[in-house]
SELO-505574 format. One record per residue (C-alpha): residue in one letter; x, y, z. Coordinates in Angstrom, 2 decimals. Each point is the difference from the previous one (the first is absolute). Example, Ala and Ser with C-alpha at 12.3 -4.5 7.8 and 13.67 -1.06 7.14 Angstrom:
2
  residu       px       py       pz
       A    12.30    -4.50     7.80
       S     1.37     3.44    -0.66
END
This chain:
623
  residu       px       py       pz
       M   -13.93    -7.30   -10.83
       T    -0.90     3.73    -0.28
       Q     3.05     2.12     0.44
       T    -0.09     2.84     2.63
       S     0.68     3.56    -0.78
       A     3.48    -0.70     1.35
       D     0.88    -2.03    -3.10
       T    -1.20     2.58    -2.49
       A     3.20     0.40    -1.90
       P     1.47     2.93    -1.93
       A     0.09    -0.28    -3.71
       P     2.11    -2.81    -1.47
       N     2.41     2.53    -1.61
       A     0.75     1.86     3.28
       N     3.23     1.84    -0.39
       S     2.87    -2.24     0.95
       A     2.16     3.00     0.63
       V    -2.35     1.09     2.72
       L     0.03    -3.35     1.67
       L     3.86    -0.12    -0.20
       A     0.26     3.50     1.43
       W    -2.32    -0.94     2.95
       L     2.18    -3.03     0.77
       W     3.21     2.03    -0.28
       R    -1.19     2.79     2.25
       G    -1.42    -2.29     2.53
       Y     2.29    -2.94     0.27
       L     3.00    -0.28    -2.43
       R     1.39     3.50     0.80
       R     0.66    -1.30     3.56
       H     2.58    -2.42    -1.37
       I     1.80     2.36    -2.35
       G     3.53    -0.98     1.33
       L    -0.59    -3.68    -0.64
       L    -1.54     0.74    -3.44
       L     3.18     1.89    -0.98
       V     2.18    -3.04     1.03
       A    -2.39    -2.33    -1.90
       L     0.13     2.21    -3.07
       F     3.85     0.04     0.05
       F     0.09    -3.79    -0.03
       M    -2.78    -0.35    -2.48
       T     1.90     2.26    -2.27
       L     3.14    -2.04     0.45
       E    -1.79    -3.35    -0.61
       G    -1.90     1.45    -2.92
       S     3.09     1.39    -1.80
       M     1.77    -3.38     0.30
       L    -2.23    -1.35    -2.86
       G     1.23     2.77    -2.19
       A     3.65    -0.73     0.87
       L    -0.58    -3.70    -0.78
       S    -1.38     0.79    -3.46
       Y     2.81     2.55    -0.64
       I     2.68    -2.59     0.73
       M    -1.37    -2.25    -2.75
       Q     1.75     1.98    -2.72
       P     3.60    -0.45     1.28
       M    -0.70    -3.60     0.95
       F    -1.10    -0.86    -3.60
       D     2.38     2.39    -1.96
       L     3.15    -0.28     2.08
       V    -0.20    -3.47     1.57
       F    -2.07    -2.16    -2.29
       T     0.89     1.64    -3.38
       K     3.52     1.25     0.48
       G     1.05    -2.37     2.75
       E     1.69     2.56     2.27
       T     1.06    -1.86     3.17
       D     0.43     3.11     2.12
       A    -3.55     1.05    -0.80
       L    -1.27    -3.35     1.12
       W     1.12     0.66     3.57
       W    -1.28     3.51     0.44
       V    -3.34    -0.75    -1.80
       G    -0.43    -3.08     2.34
       L     0.77     1.88     3.11
       A    -2.30     2.86    -1.10
       I    -2.95    -2.34    -0.47
       M     0.74    -1.60     3.46
       G     0.02     3.44     1.51
       I    -3.30     0.90    -1.62
       F    -1.85    -2.96     1.35
       A     1.60     0.49     3.55
       L    -1.04     3.62     0.13
       R    -3.52    -0.99    -1.28
       A    -0.36    -2.65     2.72
       V     1.03     2.31     2.88
       S    -2.01     2.98    -1.15
       G    -3.05    -2.36    -0.58
       V     0.10    -1.38     3.53
       V     0.35     3.49     1.60
       Q    -2.74     1.71    -1.96
       R    -2.49    -2.93     0.54
       V     0.51     0.13     3.74
       V    -0.26     3.72     0.25
       L    -3.14     0.03    -2.25
       T    -1.62    -2.74     2.05
       R     0.43     2.04     3.08
       I    -1.33     3.13    -1.58
       A    -3.03    -1.94    -1.38
       Q    -0.77    -1.71     3.43
       K     0.52     3.19     2.00
       S    -2.20     2.16    -2.22
       A    -2.75    -2.69    -0.02
       A     0.18    -0.22     3.84
       D    -0.25     3.74     0.28
       L    -2.99     0.08    -2.28
       R    -1.70    -2.79     1.83
       I     0.50     1.76     3.30
       D    -1.25     3.32    -1.31
       L    -3.10    -1.69    -1.51
       L    -0.94    -1.64     3.26
       D     0.51     3.30     1.99
       H    -2.07     1.90    -2.50
       M    -2.84    -2.54    -0.03
       M    -0.09    -0.26     3.78
       Q    -0.79     3.77     0.04
       Q    -2.98    -0.34    -2.37
       D    -3.47     0.36     1.42
       G    -2.71    -2.72     0.26
       A    -1.54     0.97    -3.43
       F     3.37    -0.72    -1.63
       H     0.26    -3.52     1.60
       Q    -3.70    -0.74    -0.94
       A     0.88     0.78    -3.61
       H     3.20    -1.98    -0.04
       P    -0.43    -3.63     1.10
       P     2.90    -1.37     2.19
       G     0.96    -2.50    -2.83
       H     0.50     2.82    -2.46
       L     2.14     1.98     2.38
       I     2.17    -3.03     0.82
       Q     0.30    -0.56    -3.76
       R     1.31     3.65    -0.44
       V     2.38    -0.19     2.99
       Q     1.41    -3.35    -0.62
       T    -0.32    -1.36    -3.51
       D     0.05     3.47    -1.91
       V     2.98     1.27     1.97
       T     1.77    -3.34    -0.37
       A    -0.57     0.04    -3.79
       I     1.54     3.52    -0.09
       G     3.02    -1.19     1.97
       Q     0.56    -2.89    -2.37
       V    -0.28     2.07    -3.14
       W     1.93     2.95     1.46
       K     3.23    -1.87    -0.17
       A    -0.64    -1.22    -3.51
       L    -0.98     3.49    -1.16
       L     3.11     1.60     1.55
       T     2.22    -2.68    -1.50
       G    -1.69     0.50    -3.43
       A     0.10     3.71     0.22
       G     3.58    -0.17     1.19
       R     2.11    -2.88    -1.03
       D    -1.83    -1.12    -3.06
       F    -0.49     3.49    -1.36
       I     3.77     0.82     0.45
       S     0.89    -3.35    -1.65
       L    -2.29     0.98    -2.89
       L     1.61     3.40    -0.48
       V     3.57    -1.31     0.14
       L    -0.70    -2.82    -2.34
       F    -1.63     2.24    -2.58
       G     2.95     2.34     0.43
       V     2.30    -2.82    -0.96
       A    -2.16    -0.95    -2.97
       L    -0.17     3.58    -1.28
       S     3.79     0.22     0.28
       V     0.37    -3.06    -2.33
       D    -2.63     1.18    -2.56
       P    -2.86     2.51     0.34
       I    -1.85    -1.51    -2.93
       W     0.12    -3.55     1.46
       A    -1.27     1.48     3.26
       L    -2.91     1.67    -1.88
       L    -0.85    -3.13    -1.74
       A    -0.06    -2.00     3.31
       C    -2.57     2.43     1.41
       V    -2.22     0.15    -3.03
       G    -2.87    -1.80     1.69
       I    -0.14     2.30     3.08
       P    -2.53     2.52    -1.42
       I    -2.40    -2.86    -0.91
       L    -0.19    -1.00     3.66
       V    -1.03     3.42     1.45
       L    -3.74    -0.16    -0.44
       P    -0.43    -3.84     0.73
       A     2.19     0.36     3.18
       A    -2.16     2.97     1.26
       L    -3.24    -2.03    -0.57
       V     1.40    -2.94     1.68
       Q     1.15     1.87     3.09
       R    -3.45     1.50     0.32
       F    -1.46    -3.44    -0.17
       V     2.42    -1.28     2.70
       R    -0.93     2.88     2.33
       T    -3.74    -0.80    -0.35
       Q     0.41    -3.67     0.70
       A     2.39     0.65     2.85
       R    -2.50     2.33     1.57
       D    -2.82    -2.63    -0.44
       A     2.34    -2.63     1.67
       R     0.63     2.39     3.00
       D    -3.74     0.54     0.52
       L    -0.70    -3.65    -0.19
       G     2.81    -0.77     2.31
       A    -1.43     2.40     2.47
       S    -3.42    -1.61    -0.33
       L     1.63    -3.31     0.68
       A     1.70     1.39     3.15
       T    -3.39     1.38     1.15
       R    -1.73    -3.35    -0.66
       L     2.71    -1.79     2.03
       D    -0.32     2.48     2.86
       E    -3.86    -0.45     0.12
       V     0.30    -3.85    -0.13
       F     2.63    -0.46     2.71
       H    -1.53     2.67     2.30
       G    -3.45    -1.57    -0.51
       I     1.12    -3.64    -0.01
       V    -2.50    -0.93     2.79
       A    -2.93     1.48    -2.01
       V     1.33    -1.80    -3.11
       K    -0.01    -3.33     1.76
       L    -3.37     0.47     1.77
       N    -1.77     0.97    -3.18
       A     1.83    -2.65    -2.19
       L     1.38     2.75    -2.24
       E     3.26    -1.83    -0.88
       D    -1.04    -0.77    -3.54
       Y    -1.57     3.38    -0.52
       Q     3.13     1.92     1.15
       S     2.29    -2.45    -1.94
       R    -1.97     0.82    -3.15
       K     0.21     3.77     0.51
       F     3.77    -0.35     0.62
       R     0.54    -2.23    -3.04
       D    -1.89     2.45    -2.23
       L     2.13     2.90     1.21
       S     3.19    -2.15    -0.25
       G    -0.88    -0.79    -3.64
       R    -0.43     3.54    -0.95
       F     3.19     0.92     1.86
       V     2.01    -2.66    -1.90
       D    -1.45     1.22    -3.39
       S     0.99     3.57     0.68
       Q     3.48    -1.00     1.10
       V     0.49    -2.15    -3.07
       R    -1.12     2.89    -2.25
       A     2.40     2.39     1.73
       A     2.84    -2.54    -0.38
       F    -0.90    -0.39    -3.76
       G     0.18     3.78    -0.46
       S     3.36     0.23     1.91
       A     1.51    -2.87    -2.14
       V    -1.11     1.57    -3.28
       I     2.33     3.02     0.28
       P     3.26    -2.05     0.16
       G    -1.36    -2.25    -2.79
       M    -0.48     3.06    -2.27
       I     3.56     1.11     0.78
       D     1.18    -3.48    -1.06
       I    -1.69     0.40    -3.34
       M     1.48     3.47    -0.50
       A     3.37    -1.42     0.87
       G    -0.39    -2.70    -2.69
       I    -0.87     2.59    -2.63
       G     3.04     2.14     1.00
       F     2.44    -2.89    -0.10
       L    -1.20    -0.99    -3.48
       G     0.59     3.57    -1.29
       V     3.47     0.12     1.53
       L     0.94    -3.35    -1.31
       L    -1.11     0.81    -3.54
       Y     1.72     3.41    -0.09
       G     2.97    -0.61     2.16
       G     0.83    -3.42    -1.38
       S     0.54     1.48    -3.49
       E     2.41     2.64     1.42
       I     2.01    -2.81     1.76
       I     0.20    -2.03    -3.19
       S     1.18     3.04    -1.96
       G     2.62     0.75     2.68
       E    -1.43     3.34     1.17
       K    -0.38    -1.41     3.52
       T     1.94    -2.52     2.07
       V    -1.33    -3.13     1.74
       G     1.00     1.62     3.32
       Q    -2.13     3.00    -0.65
       F    -2.95    -2.10    -0.94
       M     0.46    -2.18     3.16
       T     0.27     3.14     2.09
       F    -3.22     1.32    -1.47
       F    -1.77    -3.28     0.07
       T     0.90    -0.59     3.63
       A    -1.07     3.50     1.07
       I    -3.30    -0.22    -1.77
       G    -0.52    -3.56     1.21
       L     0.64     0.97     3.59
       A    -2.09     3.14    -0.40
       F    -3.13    -1.99    -0.78
       D     0.12    -1.65     3.41
       P    -0.24     3.19     2.08
       M    -2.53     1.31    -2.59
       R    -2.15    -3.12     0.70
       K     0.43     0.55     3.74
       L    -1.04     3.49    -0.39
       G    -3.09    -1.09    -1.86
       Q    -0.74    -2.41     2.96
       V     0.50     2.92     2.38
       A    -2.67     1.94    -1.95
       G    -2.51    -2.80     0.63
       L     1.06    -0.28     3.65
       W    -0.40     3.81     0.39
       Q    -3.58    -0.20    -1.26
       V    -0.71    -2.73     2.59
       A     1.55     2.16     2.70
       A    -1.71     3.14    -1.21
       A    -3.37    -1.62     0.60
       A     0.91    -0.61     3.66
       I     1.64     3.40     0.43
       E    -3.12     1.72    -1.24
       R    -1.94    -1.72     2.78
       L     2.51     0.82     2.59
       K     0.40     3.65    -1.03
       E    -3.82     0.31     0.13
       L    -0.15    -1.35     3.55
       M     2.92     2.13     1.17
       E    -1.64     3.09    -1.46
       T    -3.41    -0.72     1.60
       P    -0.44     2.93     2.35
       I    -0.32    -0.66     3.75
       R    -3.26     1.56     1.02
       L     0.22    -0.18     3.76
       T     3.06     1.77     1.19
       S     0.93     2.00     2.98
       P    -0.71     3.79    -0.21
       A     2.96     2.23    -0.83
       H    -0.28     1.72     3.51
       P    -1.58    -2.61     2.26
       V    -1.44     1.08     3.37
       P     1.20    -1.81     3.10
       A    -2.05    -3.00     1.15
       A    -2.11     0.55     3.17
       T     1.59    -1.18     3.15
       G    -1.78    -2.12     2.65
       T    -3.16    -1.92    -0.65
       P    -1.88     1.66    -2.78
       E    -3.68     0.16    -0.87
       I    -1.16    -0.99    -3.44
       V    -2.29     2.28    -1.92
       L    -1.64    -0.35    -3.36
       E    -1.60     3.19    -1.39
       D    -2.39    -0.40    -2.96
       V     2.19    -2.60    -1.76
       T    -1.10    -1.00    -3.51
       L     1.91    -2.68    -1.92
       S    -1.00    -1.61    -3.32
       Y     1.65    -2.68    -2.21
       G    -1.01     1.00    -3.50
       D    -3.82     0.28     0.06
       T    -0.37    -1.91     3.24
       T    -0.30     2.07     3.15
       V     1.43    -1.72     3.04
       L    -0.16     2.81     2.53
       N    -2.54     2.85    -0.09
       K     0.57     2.92     2.28
       L     1.10    -2.32     2.81
       S     0.60     1.66     3.30
       F     0.73    -1.33     3.50
       T     2.54     0.31     2.75
       A     1.94    -2.81     1.92
       A     0.93     1.36     3.36
       A     3.66    -0.10     1.05
       G     0.79    -3.07     2.15
       K    -3.44    -1.53    -0.57
       T    -1.32    -2.90    -2.13
       T    -2.31     0.94    -2.86
       A    -1.64    -2.78    -1.98
       L    -1.25     0.25    -3.66
       V    -3.04    -2.20    -0.81
       G    -1.67    -0.26    -3.31
       A    -0.86    -2.12    -2.94
       S     2.70    -1.36    -2.37
       G     0.76     2.83    -2.36
       A    -0.92     2.65     2.44
       G     3.50     1.46    -0.12
       K     1.39    -1.19     3.33
       S     3.35    -1.31    -1.28
       T     0.28     3.12    -2.15
       V     0.18     1.99     3.15
       F     3.14    -1.89     0.99
       N     1.56     0.52    -3.45
       L    -0.57     3.78     0.39
       L     1.53     0.11     3.43
       T     3.18    -1.65    -1.21
       R    -0.04     1.94    -3.27
       L    -0.27    -3.02    -2.25
       V    -2.48     2.14    -1.81
       D    -0.94     3.66     0.04
       P    -3.63     1.32     0.14
       Q    -1.28     2.27    -2.80
       E    -1.62     2.27     2.66
       G     0.13     0.53     3.74
       K     2.69    -0.43     2.59
       V     1.37    -2.86     1.98
       R     1.76     1.22     3.20
       L     2.25    -1.86     2.43
       G     0.48     2.04     3.12
       G    -0.58     3.38    -1.82
       P     2.01    -0.11    -3.18
       A    -1.58    -1.44    -3.09
       V     1.64    -3.30    -1.08
       N     0.91     1.42    -3.35
       E     1.93     2.72     1.68
       M     2.28    -2.38     1.91
       A     3.07    -1.92    -1.32
       L    -1.08    -3.56    -1.06
       N     2.51    -1.60     2.36
       D    -1.05     2.14     2.82
       L    -3.67    -0.76    -0.54
       R     0.44    -3.76    -0.43
       S     2.35    -0.24     3.01
       M    -3.07     1.09     2.17
       C    -2.20    -2.87    -1.14
       S    -0.06    -3.73     0.50
       V    -2.38    -2.11    -2.02
       V    -1.26    -3.53     0.83
       T    -2.35    -1.56    -2.61
       Q    -1.61    -3.26    -0.39
       E     2.50    -1.02    -2.65
       A     2.94     0.03     2.49
       L     2.57     0.35    -2.76
       L     3.37    -1.66     0.85
       F     3.14    -0.16    -2.05
       D     1.70    -3.26    -0.90
       D     2.54     0.34     2.75
       T     0.41    -0.80     3.78
       I    -2.40     0.98     2.61
       R     2.59     2.22     1.58
       E     0.64     1.89    -3.20
       N    -3.71     0.34    -0.66
       I    -0.32     1.83     3.39
       L     3.18     1.97    -0.24
       L    -0.23     0.93    -3.71
       G     3.61     0.91    -0.12
       R     0.27     1.91     3.28
       E     3.26    -0.51     1.88
       D    -0.71     2.28     3.01
       V    -2.21    -2.52     1.86
       N     1.53    -1.93     2.96
       D    -1.06    -3.35     1.13
       A    -2.01     1.30     2.98
       R    -2.04     2.30    -2.17
       L    -0.67    -2.71    -2.56
       Q    -1.03    -2.41     2.77
       E    -2.38     2.56     1.38
       V    -1.66     0.36    -3.36
       L    -0.22    -3.77    -0.49
       N    -1.73    -0.44     3.31
       A    -2.45     2.88    -0.53
       A    -0.98    -1.29    -3.52
       H    -0.33    -3.66     1.42
       V     2.74    -1.12    -2.51
       S     1.78    -1.61     2.97
       D    -2.93    -2.36     0.30
       F     1.00    -1.95    -3.06
       I     3.50     1.03    -0.86
       S     1.58    -2.65     2.36
       K    -1.88    -2.76    -1.92
       L     1.60     0.85    -3.33
       P     3.18    -1.82    -1.05
       D     2.17     3.02    -0.40
       G    -1.83     2.42     2.27
       L     0.23     3.62    -1.06
       D     2.18    -1.15    -2.99
       T    -2.66    -2.25    -1.37
       Q    -0.68     0.76    -3.67
       V    -3.71     1.08    -0.50
       G    -0.15    -1.05    -3.66
       P    -1.51     1.86    -2.91
       R    -2.53     2.55     1.39
       G     0.43    -1.68     3.44
       S    -1.56    -3.26    -1.21
       A     1.96    -1.99     2.56
       L    -1.97     1.65     2.78
       S    -3.66    -0.13     0.96
       G    -2.24     2.95    -0.52
       G     0.05     0.90     3.73
       Q     3.80    -0.34     0.17
       R     0.36     2.28    -3.04
       Q    -2.13     2.63     1.57
       R     1.96    -0.06     3.21
       V     3.15     0.38    -1.82
       V    -1.38     3.10    -1.79
       I    -1.26     1.35     3.28
       A     3.47    -0.46     1.50
       R     1.38     2.00    -2.98
       A    -2.56     2.73     0.70
       L     0.98     0.09     3.68
       L     3.56     0.28    -0.77
       R    -0.73     2.95    -2.25
       D    -1.67     1.60     2.92
       T    -1.91     2.66    -2.02
       P    -2.65     2.28     1.43
       V    -2.63    -1.00    -2.57
       L    -1.33    -3.48    -0.40
       L    -2.01    -1.17    -3.04
       L    -1.80    -3.42     0.32
       D    -1.77    -1.27    -3.18
       E    -2.11    -3.05     1.02
       A     3.09    -1.32     1.76
       T    -1.83    -3.07     1.45
       S    -2.67    -0.72    -2.66
       A     1.73    -2.97    -1.50
       L     0.87    -1.70     3.30
       D    -1.75    -2.81     1.91
       A    -1.41     0.78     3.41
       Q     3.05    -1.17     1.96
       S     2.52     1.89    -2.13
       E    -2.30     3.07    -0.05
       K     0.00     0.09     3.82
       V     3.84    -0.02     0.26
       V     0.42     2.51    -2.79
       Q    -2.70     2.26     1.47
       Q     1.96     0.02     3.23
       A     3.07     1.02    -1.81
       L    -1.80     2.71    -1.94
       E    -1.44     1.43     3.32
       Q     3.60     0.16     1.30
       L     1.15     1.62    -3.32
       S    -2.69     2.71     0.00
       Q     0.64     1.32     3.53
       G     0.95     3.65    -0.06
       R    -0.36     0.20    -3.81
       T    -2.52     1.62    -2.27
       T    -1.64    -3.13    -1.47
       L    -2.22    -0.31    -2.99
       V    -1.63    -3.34    -0.48
       I    -1.89    -1.61    -2.93
       A    -2.05    -2.94     1.18
       H    -2.90    -2.04    -1.32
       R    -0.27    -1.98     3.24
       L    -1.78     2.43     2.37
       S     1.19    -2.05     2.91
       T     3.49     1.42    -0.50
       I    -1.04     3.69     0.21
       R    -2.67     0.22     2.71
       E     2.56     1.71     2.35
       A     1.18     2.50    -2.64
       D    -0.14     3.63     1.18
       K    -1.84     0.89    -3.18
       I    -1.53    -1.85    -2.96
       V    -0.41     1.81    -3.27
       V    -2.60    -1.65    -2.29
       M     0.78     0.39    -3.70
       D    -2.27    -0.31    -3.00
       R     0.80     0.68    -3.56
       G     3.16     2.03     0.85
       Q    -1.69     2.19     2.69
       A    -0.20    -0.11     3.74
       V    -3.63    -0.51     0.68
       D     0.23    -0.36     3.84
       E     2.46    -0.10     2.80
       G    -0.05    -0.59     3.74
       T     0.79    -2.76     2.55
       H    -1.46    -3.51    -0.41
       D    -2.84     0.63     2.48
       E    -0.83     3.46    -1.50
       L    -0.33    -1.51    -3.48
       L    -2.11    -2.82     1.12
       A    -2.30     2.34     1.83
       R    -0.40     2.32    -3.18
       G    -0.74    -2.87    -2.29
       G     1.04     0.27    -3.65
       L     2.61    -1.95    -2.03
       Y     2.22    -0.99     3.01
       A    -2.90    -1.23     1.97
       D    -1.23    -1.91    -2.95
       L     3.43    -1.63    -0.47
       Y     0.18    -0.80     3.68
       R    -3.34    -1.73    -0.07
       L     1.05    -1.79    -3.12
       Q     3.15    -1.40     1.56
       F    -1.34    -0.69     3.49
       K    -3.36    -1.42     1.08
       D    -0.69    -0.47     3.71
       G     3.85     0.21     0.56
       K     0.85    -2.73    -2.56
       T     1.70     0.56    -3.30
       V    -2.05    -0.89    -2.97
       V     1.86    -2.19    -2.54
       D     0.86     1.81    -3.10
       A    -1.83     2.98     1.26
       R     0.96     2.19    -2.94
       L    -2.29    -2.00    -2.16
       D    -3.15    -1.07     1.88
       T    -1.82    -0.60     3.34
       T    -1.94    -3.01     1.18
       D    -3.64     0.22     0.79
       P    -0.42    -0.97     3.65
       E    -3.35    -1.65    -0.66
       D     1.32    -2.10    -2.98
       P     3.75    -0.58     0.29
       Q     0.10    -1.61    -3.52
       R    -1.32     3.24    -1.64
       T     2.25     2.94    -0.73
       T    -1.61     3.41    -0.01
       F     1.21     3.61    -0.33
       R    -1.17     2.52     2.56
       P    -1.51     3.11    -1.58
       G     1.89     2.14     2.45
       I     3.40    -1.20    -1.17
       L    -0.64    -0.60    -3.64
       R     1.68     3.37    -1.03
       W     3.19    -0.92     2.04
       L     0.19    -3.44    -1.55
       T    -0.16     1.54    -3.48
       F     3.22     1.94     0.75
       W     1.67    -2.66     2.14
       R    -0.31    -2.69    -2.66
END
């Protein structure tokens, strides 16, 4: 699968210090108190290994060699105390570090969601939902899991390593130097392996995001998958992605495992050198058995935290691949923001004015010097071919996108001069998609509002004709609507959305083909609810069915991003032109022509399909 620009990663050797600093400033610094507590207990736990190795010398020299009974008791009690302190400190620091890791991951997850919800439509077109879900869930979870291991490795294991090498140096510096003779040999291979792990981990993250996107598309399009018998096709695509994902994960695991393996080889070389050199000193009597056992224990215990630190290095490379992605997302600038000094929103019912508005996406011009006015408190309909720019007008009014030229005004002020919340609180939008959340009908209407009493809610339910079907549902208003409202019919979903818009009670109403996907019976009920909703509001309507806009106060005909005509239904028919062509296409002798967008039927030969010369130009655009 082709990766989007969202997944173009930084260089594999991106500075780890930069990533750590970003995490520290944004998230770990908030938990500085808990970190200090964890550091204290990590220090205590780590130093206990050094104490255990140090106690080996009196145990062997005083107890086992000289047989001192008094030493037996205090050595035994000291060892018991060491293990008790290690146990208590280990429990405390693990609990504290788990809380820090989980809290910082939760904070990052929340900040990511907040940041991405503020991004514009272009951002969400470039970042598929599956990729964003992967970033918010899987990548943040991976960081949370590795964070605890990283802090433990950087804290407890590093302290243990320092203390144990301190004990080894106190016994014999030359022995300690021999034990570490293999470390310089590991520097270059370890750097190469870490680079390899970072690359493989990044590939695994990308493929994991592609898997999430594939699943999102399959489950949301399950009806199309079944109707087109695409089960095998989708399964093959998913199997191919899964295989590549497994391969990248295995390669990353291999790289992570190589580093501790190299440390083991280095440990073997070091022990051989110490045994050959130190053994001769013990035989000659220059060193005691107790000194050798203290050194041997310290070095033996030191290699365990050293191996863990090597594993942490591999884990960090895996986490760094995720952190790079998250840092990139969090630093993506928010393009559509409220102005620094917003003007107040217009009061009352505003008029809508577009003045020479031009908007392009790349090289494609969507609106070209578009100008029209929608009178306050009136209904204005937008008619035109698919791609004429009608829906883009709605996006401009709600500032989901900004034009390159021209002004969009709502009651006087330009929309980009108003605070976003003020602007969007003036508009209610009802579209053919009727998007509902996987929650109850009540919550889909209230959307978190707690200031609505039962009388007001019932009034809205009646006006939107939700009361007509709510009593037939098992749990009434508390019925779960299912994913995207799938438990309700299309007409029921539309009425719930209309009830939501009625409750918002905004002065501007935007209707985007709100009845185009409904059957005749549902359309009639929904149309009645829409008429109730539009009373006293400035209403802008997009409709392909001309029967729904005959009574509009004004109809604006759009073609190729421009307003080519406007007037009432009767005025436009009398003038001829594109609207009249469309009307004759959809209606003939008062009857709707089936699939009127594509053809007409010759009255003299019903079996023969012809194109009327007068409407051929319109058909070219409409199709």
